Backbone as XML, in Angstrom:
<?xml version="1.0"?>
<chain id="A" units="angstrom">
  <residue number="1" name="UNK">
    <atom name="N" x="6.095" y="10.616" z="47.280"/>
    <atom name="CA" x="6.042" y="9.519" z="48.236"/>
    <atom name="C" x="5.569" y="10.054" z="49.584"/>
  </residue>
  <residue number="2" name="UNK">
    <atom name="N" x="4.670" y="9.317" z="50.210"/>
    <atom name="CA" x="4.132" y="9.723" z="51.510"/>
    <atom name="C" x="5.218" y="9.642" z="52.574"/>
  </residue>
  <residue number="3" name="UNK">
    <atom name="N" x="5.147" y="10.508" z="53.579"/>
    <atom name="CA" x="6.135" y="10.439" z="54.653"/>
    <atom name="C" x="6.021" y="9.101" z="55.376"/>
  </residue>
  <residue number="4" name="UNK">
    <atom name="N" x="7.130" y="8.637" z="55.891"/>
    <atom name="CA" x="7.117" y="7.341" z="56.566"/>
    <atom name="C" x="7.460" y="7.517" z="58.037"/>
  </residue>
  <residue number="5" name="UNK">
    <atom name="N" x="7.095" y="6.509" z="58.807"/>
    <atom name="CA" x="7.405" y="6.477" z="60.229"/>
    <atom name="C" x="8.067" y="5.149" z="60.538"/>
  </residue>
  <residue number="6" name="UNK">
    <atom name="N" x="8.730" y="5.095" z="61.654"/>
    <atom name="CA" x="9.470" y="3.898" z="62.044"/>
    <atom name="C" x="8.719" y="3.143" z="63.131"/>
  </residue>
  <residue number="7" name="UNK">
    <atom name="N" x="8.676" y="1.816" z="62.986"/>
    <atom name="CA" x="8.174" y="0.942" z="64.043"/>
    <atom name="C" x="9.207" y="-0.166" z="64.248"/>
  </residue>
  <residue number="8" name="UNK">
    <atom name="N" x="9.110" y="-0.841" z="65.361"/>
    <atom name="CA" x="9.981" y="-1.975" z="65.641"/>
    <atom name="C" x="9.154" y="-3.241" z="65.575"/>
  </residue>
  <residue number="9" name="UNK">
    <atom name="N" x="9.654" y="-4.231" z="64.863"/>
    <atom name="CA" x="8.948" y="-5.497" z="64.708"/>
    <atom name="C" x="9.868" y="-6.627" z="65.132"/>
  </residue>
  <residue number="10" name="UNK">
    <atom name="N" x="9.372" y="-7.520" z="65.951"/>
    <atom name="CA" x="10.137" y="-8.701" z="66.332"/>
    <atom name="C" x="9.819" y="-9.819" z="65.354"/>
  </residue>
  <residue number="11" name="UNK">
    <atom name="N" x="10.874" y="-10.427" z="64.831"/>
    <atom name="CA" x="10.738" y="-11.540" z="63.898"/>
    <atom name="C" x="11.487" y="-12.742" z="64.429"/>
  </residue>
  <residue number="12" name="UNK">
    <atom name="N" x="10.978" y="-13.927" z="64.139"/>
    <atom name="CA" x="11.790" y="-15.110" z="64.440"/>
    <atom name="C" x="13.101" y="-15.028" z="63.647"/>
  </residue>
  <residue number="13" name="UNK">
    <atom name="N" x="14.170" y="-15.562" z="64.206"/>
    <atom name="CA" x="15.498" y="-15.468" z="63.584"/>
    <atom name="C" x="15.496" y="-16.006" z="62.163"/>
  </residue>
  <residue number="14" name="UNK">
    <atom name="N" x="14.784" y="-17.115" z="61.928"/>
    <atom name="CA" x="14.791" y="-17.690" z="60.578"/>
    <atom name="C" x="14.086" y="-16.786" z="59.572"/>
  </residue>
  <residue number="15" name="UNK">
    <atom name="N" x="13.033" y="-16.092" z="59.994"/>
    <atom name="CA" x="12.336" y="-15.177" z="59.085"/>
    <atom name="C" x="13.234" y="-13.988" z="58.767"/>
  </residue>
  <residue number="16" name="UNK">
    <atom name="N" x="13.930" y="-13.484" z="59.773"/>
    <atom name="CA" x="14.846" y="-12.359" z="59.534"/>
    <atom name="C" x="15.954" y="-12.763" z="58.573"/>
  </residue>
  <residue number="17" name="UNK">
    <atom name="N" x="16.463" y="-13.976" z="58.734"/>
    <atom name="CA" x="17.514" y="-14.468" z="57.842"/>
    <atom name="C" x="16.989" y="-14.599" z="56.414"/>
  </residue>
  <residue number="18" name="UNK">
    <atom name="N" x="15.803" y="-15.143" z="56.255"/>
    <atom name="CA" x="15.226" y="-15.309" z="54.924"/>
    <atom name="C" x="14.913" y="-13.955" z="54.295"/>
  </residue>
  <residue number="19" name="UNK">
    <atom name="N" x="14.465" y="-13.006" z="55.119"/>
    <atom name="CA" x="14.228" y="-11.654" z="54.628"/>
    <atom name="C" x="15.528" y="-11.052" z="54.103"/>
  </residue>
  <residue number="20" name="UNK">
    <atom name="N" x="16.605" y="-11.282" z="54.828"/>
    <atom name="CA" x="17.915" y="-10.793" z="54.375"/>
    <atom name="C" x="18.329" y="-11.412" z="53.049"/>
  </residue>
  <residue number="21" name="UNK">
    <atom name="N" x="18.100" y="-12.715" z="52.903"/>
    <atom name="CA" x="18.425" y="-13.386" z="51.635"/>
    <atom name="C" x="17.595" y="-12.810" z="50.493"/>
  </residue>
  <residue number="22" name="UNK">
    <atom name="N" x="16.306" y="-12.591" z="50.756"/>
    <atom name="CA" x="15.440" y="-12.026" z="49.729"/>
    <atom name="C" x="15.894" y="-10.619" z="49.358"/>
  </residue>
  <residue number="23" name="UNK">
    <atom name="N" x="16.244" y="-9.829" z="50.355"/>
    <atom name="CA" x="16.714" y="-8.461" z="50.103"/>
    <atom name="C" x="17.950" y="-8.467" z="49.213"/>
  </residue>
  <residue number="24" name="UNK">
    <atom name="N" x="18.890" y="-9.346" z="49.521"/>
    <atom name="CA" x="20.114" y="-9.436" z="48.704"/>
    <atom name="C" x="19.787" y="-9.825" z="47.271"/>
  </residue>
  <residue number="25" name="UNK">
    <atom name="N" x="18.955" y="-10.830" z="47.124"/>
    <atom name="CA" x="18.659" y="-11.344" z="45.780"/>
    <atom name="C" x="17.828" y="-10.382" z="44.943"/>
  </residue>
  <residue number="26" name="UNK">
    <atom name="N" x="17.014" y="-9.568" z="45.579"/>
    <atom name="CA" x="16.165" y="-8.632" z="44.834"/>
    <atom name="C" x="16.739" y="-7.224" z="44.786"/>
  </residue>
  <residue number="27" name="UNK">
    <atom name="N" x="17.874" y="-7.051" z="45.439"/>
    <atom name="CA" x="18.528" y="-5.731" z="45.492"/>
    <atom name="C" x="17.599" y="-4.680" z="46.109"/>
  </residue>
  <residue number="28" name="UNK">
    <atom name="N" x="16.853" y="-5.113" z="47.109"/>
    <atom name="CA" x="15.977" y="-4.230" z="47.875"/>
    <atom name="C" x="16.449" y="-4.252" z="49.320"/>
  </residue>
  <residue number="29" name="UNK">
    <atom name="N" x="16.021" y="-3.280" z="50.093"/>
    <atom name="CA" x="16.374" y="-3.299" z="51.507"/>
    <atom name="C" x="15.379" y="-4.171" z="52.273"/>
  </residue>
  <residue number="30" name="UNK">
    <atom name="N" x="15.820" y="-4.678" z="53.416"/>
    <atom name="CA" x="14.902" y="-5.437" z="54.277"/>
    <atom name="C" x="13.745" y="-4.544" z="54.702"/>
  </residue>
  <residue number="31" name="UNK">
    <atom name="N" x="14.037" y="-3.292" z="54.967"/>
    <atom name="CA" x="13.003" y="-2.350" z="55.377"/>
    <atom name="C" x="11.948" y="-2.187" z="54.291"/>
  </residue>
  <residue number="32" name="UNK">
    <atom name="N" x="12.380" y="-2.046" z="53.046"/>
    <atom name="CA" x="11.438" y="-1.898" z="51.934"/>
    <atom name="C" x="10.550" y="-3.133" z="51.828"/>
  </residue>
  <residue number="33" name="UNK">
    <atom name="N" x="11.166" y="-4.310" z="51.861"/>
    <atom name="CA" x="10.394" y="-5.549" z="51.734"/>
    <atom name="C" x="9.417" y="-5.726" z="52.890"/>
  </residue>
  <residue number="34" name="UNK">
    <atom name="N" x="9.856" y="-5.425" z="54.107"/>
    <atom name="CA" x="8.973" y="-5.540" z="55.268"/>
    <atom name="C" x="7.812" y="-4.554" z="55.147"/>
  </residue>
  <residue number="35" name="UNK">
    <atom name="N" x="8.087" y="-3.347" z="54.701"/>
    <atom name="CA" x="7.050" y="-2.343" z="54.530"/>
    <atom name="C" x="6.019" y="-2.795" z="53.505"/>
  </residue>
  <residue number="36" name="UNK">
    <atom name="N" x="6.485" y="-3.337" z="52.385"/>
    <atom name="CA" x="5.574" y="-3.835" z="51.352"/>
    <atom name="C" x="4.722" y="-4.987" z="51.882"/>
  </residue>
  <residue number="37" name="UNK">
    <atom name="N" x="5.338" y="-5.886" z="52.626"/>
    <atom name="CA" x="4.611" y="-7.033" z="53.172"/>
    <atom name="C" x="3.551" y="-6.573" z="54.169"/>
  </residue>
  <residue number="38" name="UNK">
    <atom name="N" x="3.913" y="-5.661" z="55.036"/>
    <atom name="CA" x="2.953" y="-5.162" z="56.032"/>
    <atom name="C" x="1.818" y="-4.412" z="55.339"/>
  </residue>
  <residue number="39" name="UNK">
    <atom name="N" x="2.137" y="-3.591" z="54.355"/>
    <atom name="CA" x="1.105" y="-2.839" z="53.636"/>
    <atom name="C" x="0.117" y="-3.793" z="52.966"/>
  </residue>
  <residue number="40" name="UNK">
    <atom name="N" x="0.623" y="-4.845" z="52.341"/>
    <atom name="CA" x="-0.254" y="-5.819" z="51.694"/>
    <atom name="C" x="-1.131" y="-6.551" z="52.695"/>
  </residue>
  <residue number="41" name="UNK">
    <atom name="N" x="-0.534" y="-6.935" z="53.821"/>
    <atom name="CA" x="-1.283" y="-7.629" z="54.867"/>
    <atom name="C" x="-2.387" y="-6.735" z="55.426"/>
  </residue>
  <residue number="42" name="UNK">
    <atom name="N" x="-2.045" y="-5.486" z="55.716"/>
    <atom name="CA" x="-3.015" y="-4.554" z="56.284"/>
    <atom name="C" x="-4.171" y="-4.340" z="55.313"/>
  </residue>
  <residue number="43" name="UNK">
    <atom name="N" x="-3.880" y="-4.151" z="54.037"/>
    <atom name="CA" x="-4.934" y="-3.948" z="53.045"/>
    <atom name="C" x="-5.850" y="-5.162" z="52.975"/>
  </residue>
  <residue number="44" name="UNK">
    <atom name="N" x="-5.278" y="-6.334" z="52.937"/>
    <atom name="CA" x="-6.050" y="-7.579" z="52.872"/>
    <atom name="C" x="-6.943" y="-7.737" z="54.095"/>
  </residue>
  <residue number="45" name="UNK">
    <atom name="N" x="-6.384" y="-7.551" z="55.268"/>
    <atom name="CA" x="-7.149" y="-7.718" z="56.503"/>
    <atom name="C" x="-8.244" y="-6.659" z="56.633"/>
  </residue>
  <residue number="46" name="UNK">
    <atom name="N" x="-7.950" y="-5.413" z="56.221"/>
    <atom name="CA" x="-8.971" y="-4.360" z="56.258"/>
    <atom name="C" x="-10.145" y="-4.696" z="55.346"/>
  </residue>
  <residue number="47" name="UNK">
    <atom name="N" x="-9.853" y="-5.253" z="54.162"/>
    <atom name="CA" x="-10.934" y="-5.649" z="53.259"/>
    <atom name="C" x="-11.818" y="-6.705" z="53.910"/>
  </residue>
  <residue number="48" name="UNK">
    <atom name="N" x="-11.215" y="-7.656" z="54.606"/>
    <atom name="CA" x="-11.982" y="-8.692" z="55.291"/>
    <atom name="C" x="-12.847" y="-8.076" z="56.384"/>
  </residue>
  <residue number="49" name="UNK">
    <atom name="N" x="-12.242" y="-7.255" z="57.236"/>
    <atom name="CA" x="-12.981" y="-6.638" z="58.352"/>
    <atom name="C" x="-14.103" y="-5.747" z="57.825"/>
  </residue>
  <residue number="50" name="UNK">
    <atom name="N" x="-13.823" y="-4.958" z="56.801"/>
    <atom name="CA" x="-14.852" y="-4.076" z="56.255"/>
    <atom name="C" x="-15.982" y="-4.881" z="55.618"/>
  </residue>
  <residue number="51" name="UNK">
    <atom name="N" x="-15.668" y="-6.001" z="54.987"/>
    <atom name="CA" x="-16.704" y="-6.861" z="54.426"/>
    <atom name="C" x="-17.584" y="-7.454" z="55.511"/>
  </residue>
  <residue number="52" name="UNK">
    <atom name="N" x="-16.965" y="-7.870" z="56.598"/>
    <atom name="CA" x="-17.734" y="-8.398" z="57.730"/>
    <atom name="C" x="-18.634" y="-7.306" z="58.299"/>
  </residue>
  <residue number="53" name="UNK">
    <atom name="N" x="-18.100" y="-6.105" z="58.448"/>
    <atom name="CA" x="-18.898" y="-4.994" z="58.976"/>
    <atom name="C" x="-20.081" y="-4.680" z="58.064"/>
  </residue>
  <residue number="54" name="UNK">
    <atom name="N" x="-19.865" y="-4.715" z="56.738"/>
    <atom name="CA" x="-20.981" y="-4.480" z="55.808"/>
    <atom name="C" x="-22.030" y="-5.579" z="55.957"/>
  </residue>
  <residue number="55" name="UNK">
    <atom name="N" x="-21.577" y="-6.809" z="56.089"/>
    <atom name="CA" x="-22.512" y="-7.919" z="56.270"/>
    <atom name="C" x="-23.314" y="-7.794" z="57.550"/>
  </residue>
  <residue number="56" name="UNK">
    <atom name="N" x="-22.653" y="-7.406" z="58.632"/>
    <atom name="CA" x="-23.364" y="-7.221" z="59.898"/>
    <atom name="C" x="-24.369" y="-6.077" z="59.810"/>
  </residue>
  <residue number="57" name="UNK">
    <atom name="N" x="-23.997" y="-5.007" z="59.104"/>
    <atom name="CA" x="-24.926" y="-3.884" z="58.924"/>
    <atom name="C" x="-26.145" y="-4.345" z="58.121"/>
  </residue>
  <residue number="58" name="UNK">
    <atom name="N" x="-25.918" y="-5.133" z="57.067"/>
    <atom name="CA" x="-27.033" y="-5.673" z="56.286"/>
    <atom name="C" x="-27.919" y="-6.555" z="57.158"/>
  </residue>
  <residue number="59" name="UNK">
    <atom name="N" x="-27.306" y="-7.357" z="57.993"/>
    <atom name="CA" x="-28.057" y="-8.242" z="58.880"/>
    <atom name="C" x="-28.931" y="-7.431" z="59.841"/>
  </residue>
  <residue number="60" name="UNK">
    <atom name="N" x="-28.352" y="-6.364" z="60.411"/>
    <atom name="CA" x="-29.114" y="-5.513" z="61.333"/>
    <atom name="C" x="-30.304" y="-4.856" z="60.627"/>
  </residue>
  <residue number="61" name="UNK">
    <atom name="N" x="-30.128" y="-4.507" z="59.332"/>
    <atom name="CA" x="-31.204" y="-3.883" z="58.572"/>
    <atom name="C" x="-32.215" y="-4.915" z="58.064"/>
  </residue>
  <residue number="62" name="UNK">
    <atom name="N" x="-31.877" y="-6.181" z="58.189"/>
    <atom name="CA" x="-32.756" y="-7.221" z="57.662"/>
    <atom name="C" x="-32.611" y="-7.406" z="56.164"/>
  </residue>
  <residue number="63" name="UNK">
    <atom name="N" x="-31.533" y="-6.867" z="55.610"/>
    <atom name="CA" x="-31.279" y="-6.943" z="54.172"/>
    <atom name="C" x="-30.479" y="-8.209" z="53.883"/>
  </residue>
  <residue number="64" name="UNK">
    <atom name="N" x="-31.174" y="-9.348" z="53.934"/>
    <atom name="CA" x="-30.505" y="-10.627" z="53.748"/>
    <atom name="C" x="-31.264" y="-11.481" z="52.735"/>
  </residue>
  <residue number="65" name="UNK">
    <atom name="N" x="-30.620" y="-12.527" z="52.281"/>
    <atom name="CA" x="-31.215" y="-13.486" z="51.363"/>
    <atom name="C" x="-31.096" y="-14.849" z="52.023"/>
  </residue>
  <residue number="66" name="UNK">
    <atom name="N" x="-32.171" y="-15.596" z="52.027"/>
    <atom name="CA" x="-32.148" y="-16.925" z="52.615"/>
    <atom name="C" x="-31.289" y="-17.888" z="51.821"/>
  </residue>
  <residue number="67" name="UNK">
    <atom name="N" x="-30.892" y="-18.960" z="52.469"/>
    <atom name="CA" x="-30.006" y="-19.946" z="51.841"/>
    <atom name="C" x="-30.611" y="-20.517" z="50.561"/>
  </residue>
  <residue number="68" name="UNK">
    <atom name="N" x="-31.854" y="-20.953" z="50.611"/>
    <atom name="CA" x="-32.476" y="-21.570" z="49.430"/>
    <atom name="C" x="-32.540" y="-20.598" z="48.260"/>
  </residue>
  <residue number="69" name="UNK">
    <atom name="N" x="-32.901" y="-19.346" z="48.547"/>
    <atom name="CA" x="-32.955" y="-18.338" z="47.483"/>
    <atom name="C" x="-31.573" y="-18.070" z="46.907"/>
  </residue>
  <residue number="70" name="UNK">
    <atom name="N" x="-30.587" y="-17.965" z="47.772"/>
    <atom name="CA" x="-29.220" y="-17.716" z="47.304"/>
    <atom name="C" x="-28.734" y="-18.873" z="46.436"/>
  </residue>
  <residue number="71" name="UNK">
    <atom name="N" x="-28.981" y="-20.102" z="46.868"/>
    <atom name="CA" x="-28.538" y="-21.270" z="46.097"/>
    <atom name="C" x="-29.249" y="-21.326" z="44.751"/>
  </residue>
  <residue number="72" name="UNK">
    <atom name="N" x="-30.534" y="-20.972" z="44.718"/>
    <atom name="CA" x="-31.273" y="-20.960" z="43.455"/>
    <atom name="C" x="-30.671" y="-19.933" z="42.496"/>
  </residue>
  <residue number="73" name="UNK">
    <atom name="N" x="-30.317" y="-18.759" z="43.017"/>
    <atom name="CA" x="-29.689" y="-17.732" z="42.175"/>
    <atom name="C" x="-28.341" y="-18.201" z="41.651"/>
  </residue>
  <residue number="74" name="UNK">
    <atom name="N" x="-27.557" y="-18.855" z="42.490"/>
    <atom name="CA" x="-26.265" y="-19.371" z="42.043"/>
    <atom name="C" x="-26.440" y="-20.445" z="40.985"/>
  </residue>
  <residue number="75" name="UNK">
    <atom name="N" x="-27.358" y="-21.367" z="41.216"/>
    <atom name="CA" x="-27.611" y="-22.422" z="40.229"/>
    <atom name="C" x="-28.032" y="-21.829" z="38.892"/>
  </residue>
  <residue number="76" name="UNK">
    <atom name="N" x="-28.868" y="-20.797" z="38.945"/>
    <atom name="CA" x="-29.317" y="-20.124" z="37.729"/>
    <atom name="C" x="-28.151" y="-19.459" z="37.005"/>
  </residue>
  <residue number="77" name="UNK">
    <atom name="N" x="-27.288" y="-18.799" z="37.756"/>
    <atom name="CA" x="-26.133" y="-18.127" z="37.153"/>
    <atom name="C" x="-25.185" y="-19.141" z="36.528"/>
  </residue>
  <residue number="78" name="UNK">
    <atom name="N" x="-24.984" y="-20.267" z="37.190"/>
    <atom name="CA" x="-24.098" y="-21.308" z="36.655"/>
    <atom name="C" x="-24.693" y="-21.891" z="35.383"/>
  </residue>
  <residue number="79" name="UNK">
    <atom name="N" x="-25.996" y="-22.150" z="35.387"/>
    <atom name="CA" x="-26.654" y="-22.721" z="34.214"/>
    <atom name="C" x="-26.609" y="-21.761" z="33.031"/>
  </residue>
  <residue number="80" name="UNK">
    <atom name="N" x="-26.658" y="-20.454" z="33.289"/>
    <atom name="CA" x="-26.675" y="-19.460" z="32.208"/>
    <atom name="C" x="-25.291" y="-19.177" z="31.652"/>
  </residue>
  <residue number="81" name="UNK">
    <atom name="N" x="-24.255" y="-19.614" z="32.353"/>
    <atom name="CA" x="-22.876" y="-19.326" z="31.917"/>
    <atom name="C" x="-22.576" y="-20.063" z="30.608"/>
  </residue>
  <residue number="82" name="UNK">
    <atom name="N" x="-22.080" y="-19.328" z="29.605"/>
    <atom name="CA" x="-21.729" y="-19.994" z="28.344"/>
    <atom name="C" x="-20.551" y="-20.948" z="28.558"/>
  </residue>
  <residue number="83" name="UNK">
    <atom name="N" x="-20.601" y="-22.038" z="27.879"/>
    <atom name="CA" x="-19.526" y="-23.029" z="28.018"/>
    <atom name="C" x="-18.580" y="-22.968" z="26.867"/>
  </residue>
</chain>
């Protein structure tokens, strides 16, 4: 297991209460659940940001597909899909 560090997070009282209920019911600690939630959020958001950055890099290089061409490719792919 990777070493961990501590941070402080402010939560609305109702979220903290619900986190406590979830911890009790799942026999996990609030810290574990919060860590898992933050890790999932960070991974999701990083994927979005990295995708945007790749798109912007493609745009700067001129590596793009016009709307009509993209729609034609999608229509073709949909038509070729076995039913």
